[in-house]
DSSP file (Angstrom, degrees, kcal/mol; ACC not computed):
  #  RESIDUE AA STRUCTURE BP1 BP2  ACC     N-H-->O    O-->H-N    N-H-->O    O-->H-N    TCO  KAPPA ALPHA  PHI   PSI    X-CA   Y-CA   Z-CA
    1    1 A M              0   0    0      0, 0.0     2,-0.3     0, 0.0    59,-0.0   0.000 360.0 360.0 360.0 134.3   43.2  -26.3   57.6
    2    2 A K        +     0   0    0     59,-0.1     2,-0.3    57,-0.0    59,-0.2  -0.580 360.0 155.6 -83.9 140.0   43.7  -24.2   60.8
    3    3 A Q  B     -a   61   0A   0     57,-1.9    59,-1.3    -2,-0.3     2,-0.3  -0.914  43.8 -88.2-146.8 174.3   44.2  -20.4   60.5
    4    4 A F        -     0   0    0     -2,-0.3     2,-0.2    57,-0.2    59,-0.1  -0.744  42.0-171.4 -87.2 137.4   43.7  -17.2   62.4
    5    5 A S    >>  -     0   0    0     -2,-0.3     4,-1.6    57,-0.2     3,-0.9  -0.594  44.1 -81.9-121.1-171.3   40.4  -15.4   62.3
    6    6 A W  H 3> S+     0   0    0      1,-0.3     4,-2.6    -2,-0.2     5,-0.3   0.744 121.3  65.4 -64.3 -22.2   39.1  -12.1   63.4
    7    7 A L  H 3> S+     0   0    0      2,-0.2     4,-2.0     1,-0.2    -1,-0.3   0.895 106.2  41.3 -65.2 -37.4   38.5  -13.4   66.9
    8    8 A S  H <> S+     0   0    0     -3,-0.9     4,-2.6     2,-0.2     5,-0.2   0.953 116.3  49.6 -72.7 -46.9   42.3  -13.9   67.6
    9    9 A Y  H  X S+     0   0    0     -4,-1.6     4,-2.4     1,-0.2    -2,-0.2   0.887 115.7  42.2 -70.6 -42.5   43.2  -10.6   65.9
   10   10 A W  H  X S+     0   0    0     -4,-2.6     4,-2.8     2,-0.2    -1,-0.2   0.879 112.7  53.5 -75.3 -36.1   40.6   -8.6   67.9
   11   11 A S  H  X S+     0   0    0     -4,-2.0     4,-1.5    -5,-0.3    -2,-0.2   0.939 111.1  45.7 -49.8 -52.7   41.4  -10.4   71.1
   12   12 A L  H  X S+     0   0    0     -4,-2.6     4,-1.5     2,-0.2    -2,-0.2   0.904 114.4  49.0 -68.4 -43.6   45.1   -9.5   70.7
   13   13 A L  H  X S+     0   0    0     -4,-2.4     4,-1.2    -5,-0.2     3,-0.3   0.958 114.7  44.0 -64.8 -46.9   44.2   -5.8   69.8
   14   14 A L  H  < S+     0   0    0     -4,-2.8    -1,-0.2     1,-0.2    -2,-0.2   0.782 108.9  58.7 -66.2 -24.1   41.8   -5.4   72.8
   15   15 A S  H  < S+     0   0    0     -4,-1.5     4,-0.3    -5,-0.2    -1,-0.2   0.844 109.6  43.0 -76.2 -37.4   44.3   -7.1   75.1
   16   16 A V  H  < S+     0   0    0     -4,-1.5    -1,-0.2    -3,-0.3    -2,-0.2   0.663  99.5  75.0 -86.5 -19.3   47.0   -4.5   74.4
   17   17 A F  S  X S+     0   0    0     -4,-1.2     4,-1.7     1,-0.2     5,-0.2   0.836  82.5  65.8 -56.6 -45.8   44.6   -1.5   74.6
   18   18 A P  H  > S+     0   0    0      0, 0.0     4,-2.7     0, 0.0    -1,-0.2   0.868  96.0  48.4 -51.1 -53.7   44.2   -1.2   78.4
   19   19 A V  H  > S+     0   0    0     -4,-0.3     4,-2.5     2,-0.2     5,-0.3   0.939 115.3  42.1 -69.3 -50.8   47.6   -0.3   79.8
   20   20 A P  H  > S+     0   0    0      0, 0.0     4,-2.0     0, 0.0    -1,-0.2   0.876 116.6  50.5 -62.6 -34.9   48.4    2.6   77.4
   21   21 A F  H  X S+     0   0    0     -4,-1.7     4,-1.8     2,-0.2    -2,-0.2   0.888 109.6  49.9 -67.0 -39.6   44.9    3.8   77.7
   22   22 A F  H  X S+     0   0    0     -4,-2.7     4,-2.8     2,-0.2     3,-0.2   0.946 111.5  49.2 -68.9 -44.2   45.1    3.7   81.6
   23   23 A F  H  X S+     0   0    0     -4,-2.5     4,-2.4     1,-0.2     6,-0.2   0.897 109.1  52.5 -54.0 -44.4   48.4    5.6   81.5
   24   24 A A  H  <>S+     0   0    0     -4,-2.0     5,-3.0    -5,-0.3     6,-1.3   0.882 111.9  45.7 -60.1 -38.1   46.9    8.2   79.2
   25   25 A I  H ><5S+     0   0    0     -4,-1.8     3,-0.9     3,-0.2    -2,-0.2   0.881 112.7  52.2 -70.6 -43.8   44.0    8.7   81.6
   26   26 A L  H 3<5S+     0   0    0     -4,-2.8    -2,-0.2     1,-0.3    -1,-0.2   0.844 114.9  37.9 -66.1 -34.1   46.4    8.8   84.5
   27   27 A Y  T 3<5S-     0   0    0     -4,-2.4    -1,-0.3    -5,-0.1    -2,-0.2   0.277 115.1-113.4 -98.7   8.7   48.7   11.5   83.1
   28   28 A R  T < 5S+     0   0    0     -3,-0.9    -3,-0.2     2,-0.2     3,-0.2   0.841  76.5 131.2  63.4  37.0   45.7   13.4   81.6
   29   29 A L  S   <S+     0   0    0     -5,-3.0     2,-0.5     1,-0.3    -4,-0.2   0.678  77.6  43.1 -90.1 -20.6   46.5   13.0   78.1
   30   30 A I  S    S-     0   0    0     -6,-1.3     2,-1.3    -9,-0.1    -1,-0.3  -0.990  83.1-150.7-118.3 117.5   42.9   11.9   77.6
   31   31 A R        +     0   0    0     -2,-0.5     2,-0.3    -3,-0.2    -6,-0.1  -0.640  46.8 124.7 -96.7  78.9   40.6   14.2   79.5
   32   32 A I  S    S-     0   0    0     -2,-1.3    -2,-0.1    -7,-0.1    -4,-0.1  -0.864  71.3 -77.3-128.2 167.2   37.7   11.9   80.3
   33   33 A D     >  -     0   0    0     -2,-0.3     4,-2.1     1,-0.1     5,-0.2  -0.342  39.5-129.8 -63.2 138.0   36.0   11.0   83.6
   34   34 A I  H  > S+     0   0    0      1,-0.2     4,-2.5     2,-0.2     5,-0.2   0.865 106.9  54.0 -64.1 -35.2   38.1    8.4   85.5
   35   35 A Y  H  > S+     0   0    0      2,-0.2     4,-2.4     1,-0.2    -1,-0.2   0.926 109.8  46.4 -61.2 -43.7   35.0    6.2   86.1
   36   36 A F  H  > S+     0   0    0      1,-0.2     4,-1.5     2,-0.2    -2,-0.2   0.878 111.5  51.8 -65.8 -36.7   34.3    6.1   82.4
   37   37 A G  H  X S+     0   0    0     -4,-2.1     4,-2.2     2,-0.2     3,-0.2   0.936 111.1  46.2 -62.1 -48.3   37.8    5.4   81.5
   38   38 A L  H  X S+     0   0    0     -4,-2.5     4,-2.5     1,-0.2    -2,-0.2   0.854 109.9  55.0 -67.6 -31.1   38.0    2.4   83.9
   39   39 A S  H  X S+     0   0    0     -4,-2.4     4,-1.6    -5,-0.2    -1,-0.2   0.842 106.7  49.4 -69.0 -28.1   34.8    1.2   82.6
   40   40 A L  H  X S+     0   0    0     -4,-1.5     4,-2.4    -3,-0.2    -2,-0.2   0.845 113.2  49.6 -70.9 -34.7   36.2    1.2   79.1
   41   41 A I  H  X S+     0   0    0     -4,-2.2     4,-1.8     1,-0.2    -2,-0.2   0.934 110.8  47.7 -68.7 -43.3   39.3   -0.7   80.4
   42   42 A A  H  X S+     0   0    0     -4,-2.5     4,-2.3     1,-0.2     5,-0.2   0.871 112.6  48.2 -68.4 -38.5   37.4   -3.2   82.2
   43   43 A L  H  X S+     0   0    0     -4,-1.6     4,-2.5     2,-0.2     5,-0.2   0.892 110.5  52.7 -73.2 -32.8   35.2   -3.8   79.2
   44   44 A S  H  X S+     0   0    0     -4,-2.4     4,-2.1     1,-0.2    -2,-0.2   0.905 111.0  46.1 -58.8 -41.5   38.2   -4.1   76.9
   45   45 A I  H  X S+     0   0    0     -4,-1.8     4,-2.2     2,-0.2    -2,-0.2   0.918 114.8  47.1 -69.6 -46.0   39.7   -6.7   79.1
   46   46 A I  H  X S+     0   0    0     -4,-2.3     4,-2.5     2,-0.2    -2,-0.2   0.902 113.3  47.8 -66.7 -44.1   36.5   -8.7   79.4
   47   47 A V  H  X S+     0   0    0     -4,-2.5     4,-3.2    -5,-0.2     5,-0.2   0.911 111.7  51.3 -63.2 -42.8   35.7   -8.6   75.7
   48   48 A S  H  X S+     0   0    0     -4,-2.1     4,-2.5    -5,-0.2    -2,-0.2   0.912 109.8  47.8 -62.3 -44.6   39.3   -9.6   75.0
   49   49 A V  H  X S+     0   0    0     -4,-2.2     4,-3.1     2,-0.2     5,-0.2   0.952 114.6  48.3 -56.4 -51.0   39.2  -12.6   77.3
   50   50 A V  H  X S+     0   0    0     -4,-2.5     4,-2.1     2,-0.2    -2,-0.2   0.927 111.5  46.9 -56.1 -49.7   35.9  -13.7   75.8
   51   51 A F  H  X S+     0   0    0     -4,-3.2     4,-2.8     1,-0.2     5,-0.2   0.917 114.5  51.2 -56.2 -44.3   37.0  -13.3   72.2
   52   52 A G  H  X S+     0   0    0     -4,-2.5     4,-2.6     1,-0.2    -2,-0.2   0.913 109.9  46.2 -62.3 -45.2   40.2  -15.3   73.2
   53   53 A V  H  X S+     0   0    0     -4,-3.1     4,-2.0     2,-0.2    -1,-0.2   0.882 113.2  50.3 -66.6 -38.0   38.4  -18.1   74.9
   54   54 A M  H  X S+     0   0    0     -4,-2.1     4,-0.7    -5,-0.2    -2,-0.2   0.878 113.7  45.3 -62.9 -38.4   36.0  -18.3   71.8
   55   55 A A  H  < S+     0   0    0     -4,-2.8     3,-0.4     2,-0.2    -2,-0.2   0.889 111.0  55.6 -67.9 -39.4   39.0  -18.4   69.5
   56   56 A F  H  < S+     0   0    0     -4,-2.6    -2,-0.2    -5,-0.2    -1,-0.2   0.852 112.2  40.4 -64.5 -38.5   40.7  -21.0   71.8
   57   57 A V  H  < S+     0   0    0     -4,-2.0     2,-0.3    -5,-0.1    -1,-0.2   0.487  88.3 108.6 -89.2  -6.3   37.8  -23.5   71.6
   58   58 A K    ><  -     0   0    0     -4,-0.7     3,-1.2    -3,-0.4    -3,-0.0  -0.561  65.8-143.1 -71.2 130.1   37.0  -23.1   68.0
   59   59 A K  T 3  S+     0   0    0     -2,-0.3    -1,-0.1     1,-0.3    -4,-0.0   0.754  96.0  48.7 -74.9 -26.0   38.1  -26.1   66.1
   60   60 A T  T 3  S+     0   0    0    -58,-0.1   -57,-1.9     2,-0.1     2,-0.3   0.173  95.0  99.3 -93.7  16.3   39.3  -24.3   62.9
   61   61 A E  B <  S-a    3   0A   0     -3,-1.2     2,-0.2   -59,-0.2   -57,-0.2  -0.827  75.0-125.6-106.4 138.6   41.4  -21.8   64.9
   62   62 A K        -     0   0    0    -59,-1.3     4,-0.4    -2,-0.3   -57,-0.2  -0.632  23.3-149.8 -77.4 147.4   45.1  -21.8   65.6
   63   63 A N  S  > S+     0   0    0     -2,-0.2     4,-2.5     1,-0.1     5,-0.2   0.652  77.0  78.0 -96.5 -16.0   45.4  -21.6   69.4
   64   64 A I  H  > S+     0   0    0      1,-0.2     4,-2.3     2,-0.2     5,-0.2   0.935  95.4  45.2 -67.2 -46.0   48.7  -19.7   69.8
   65   65 A L  H  > S+     0   0    0      1,-0.2     4,-1.8     2,-0.2    -1,-0.2   0.890 115.1  49.7 -71.3 -35.3   47.4  -16.1   69.1
   66   66 A A  H  > S+     0   0    0     -4,-0.4     4,-1.6     2,-0.2    -1,-0.2   0.909 109.8  50.2 -68.6 -42.5   44.4  -16.7   71.3
   67   67 A G  H  X S+     0   0    0     -4,-2.5     4,-2.3     1,-0.2    -2,-0.2   0.917 112.1  48.5 -54.5 -45.8   46.5  -18.0   74.2
   68   68 A I  H  X S+     0   0    0     -4,-2.3     4,-2.2     1,-0.2    -1,-0.2   0.826 109.8  49.7 -68.2 -30.0   48.8  -15.0   73.9
   69   69 A A  H  X S+     0   0    0     -4,-1.8     4,-1.4     2,-0.2    -1,-0.2   0.759 109.9  51.4 -84.5 -18.9   46.1  -12.6   73.8
   70   70 A I  H  X S+     0   0    0     -4,-1.6     4,-2.3     2,-0.2    -2,-0.2   0.867 112.1  48.3 -65.3 -42.1   44.4  -14.2   76.9
   71   71 A Y  H  X S+     0   0    0     -4,-2.3     4,-2.5     2,-0.2    -2,-0.2   0.937 112.0  48.3 -63.8 -49.5   47.7  -14.0   78.7
   72   72 A I  H  X S+     0   0    0     -4,-2.2     4,-2.1     1,-0.2    -1,-0.2   0.856 110.6  51.4 -60.2 -40.1   48.2  -10.4   77.8
   73   73 A A  H  X S+     0   0    0     -4,-1.4     4,-2.4     2,-0.2    -1,-0.2   0.903 110.8  46.2 -62.4 -45.7   44.7   -9.5   78.8
   74   74 A L  H  X S+     0   0    0     -4,-2.3     4,-2.3     1,-0.2    -2,-0.2   0.904 114.0  50.2 -64.4 -40.0   45.0  -11.0   82.2
   75   75 A F  H  X S+     0   0    0     -4,-2.5     4,-2.0     2,-0.2    -2,-0.2   0.849 109.1  51.3 -60.9 -37.6   48.4   -9.4   82.6
   76   76 A S  H  X S+     0   0    0     -4,-2.1     4,-2.0     2,-0.2     5,-0.2   0.915 109.8  49.3 -62.3 -51.1   47.0   -6.1   81.6
   77   77 A A  H  X S+     0   0    0     -4,-2.4     4,-2.6     1,-0.2    -2,-0.2   0.885 109.5  52.3 -56.3 -44.9   44.2   -6.4   84.2
   78   78 A G  H  X S+     0   0    0     -4,-2.3     4,-2.7     1,-0.2    -1,-0.2   0.918 110.3  47.5 -58.2 -49.3   46.7   -7.3   86.9
   79   79 A I  H  X S+     0   0    0     -4,-2.0     4,-1.9     2,-0.2    -2,-0.2   0.842 112.8  49.2 -70.0 -29.0   48.9   -4.1   86.1
   80   80 A V  H  X S+     0   0    0     -4,-2.0     4,-3.0     2,-0.2    -1,-0.2   0.932 113.8  46.5 -71.9 -47.4   45.8   -1.8   86.1
   81   81 A I  H  X S+     0   0    0     -4,-2.6     4,-2.1    -5,-0.2    -2,-0.2   0.887 112.4  49.3 -63.2 -39.1   44.6   -3.3   89.4
   82   82 A V  H  X S+     0   0    0     -4,-2.7     4,-2.6     2,-0.2     5,-0.2   0.905 112.3  47.2 -54.4 -49.9   47.9   -3.0   91.0
   83   83 A I  H  X S+     0   0    0     -4,-1.9     4,-2.7     1,-0.2    -2,-0.2   0.924 111.5  52.0 -65.6 -40.4   48.4    0.6   90.0
   84   84 A M  H  X>S+     0   0    0     -4,-3.0     5,-2.1     1,-0.2     6,-0.6   0.884 109.7  47.7 -68.1 -32.2   45.1    1.4   91.1
   85   85 A M  H  <5S+     0   0    0     -4,-2.1     3,-0.2    -5,-0.2    -1,-0.2   0.876 113.2  48.6 -63.5 -37.4   45.6   -0.1   94.5
   86   86 A L  H  <5S+     0   0    0     -4,-2.6    -2,-0.2     1,-0.2    -3,-0.2   0.909 119.0  38.9 -68.2 -38.6   49.0    1.7   94.9
   87   87 A G  H  <5S-     0   0    0     -4,-2.7    -1,-0.2    -5,-0.2    -2,-0.2   0.464 104.9-129.1 -96.2   0.1   47.6    4.9   93.9
   88   88 A Q  T  <5 +     0   0    0     -4,-0.6     3,-0.4    -3,-0.2    -3,-0.2   0.906  57.4 146.8  53.0  49.4   44.2    4.4   95.8
   89   89 A M      < +     0   0    0     -5,-2.1    -4,-0.1     1,-0.2    -1,-0.1   0.634  47.6  80.6 -88.6 -13.3   42.3    5.3   92.6
   90   90 A G  S    S+     0   0    0     -6,-0.6    -1,-0.2     1,-0.3    -5,-0.1   0.764 107.5  25.6 -64.3 -27.5   39.4    3.0   93.2
   91   91 A N  S    S-     0   0    0     -3,-0.4    -1,-0.3     3,-0.0     3,-0.1  -0.655  82.7-163.9-133.8  79.6   37.8    5.6   95.6
   92   92 A P        -     0   0    0      0, 0.0    -3,-0.1     0, 0.0     3,-0.1  -0.312  30.2-101.6 -61.9 148.1   39.0    9.1   94.8
   93   93 A P        -     0   0    0      0, 0.0     2,-0.2     0, 0.0     0, 0.0  -0.276  40.2 -95.5 -72.3 160.0   38.4   11.6   97.5
   94   94 A N              0   0    0      1,-0.1    -3,-0.0    -3,-0.1     0, 0.0  -0.495 360.0 360.0 -74.9 137.2   35.5   14.1   97.2
   95   95 A A              0   0    0     -2,-0.2    -1,-0.1    -3,-0.1     0, 0.0   0.389 360.0 360.0 -97.6 360.0   36.8   17.4   95.7
């Protein structure tokens, strides 16, 4: 019988994490270094996609939650990249 496992749930949780965390860093609600924050966001997206793919190819796993998590993770990555490019945050000026 196919069911959801921890892979699907963690993939979904980690795929939703980057966008609110990015805006919290952007508006200084979380006061950490921008490079460390962007590294955490990138790590969250990568781990979410890896967990989603693992859940997607698992034989005893339902595929719908893993597919949704992969889609949200890639969409979150796109949002973060576009906002970074618009704000030129990839290379902040020397202070």
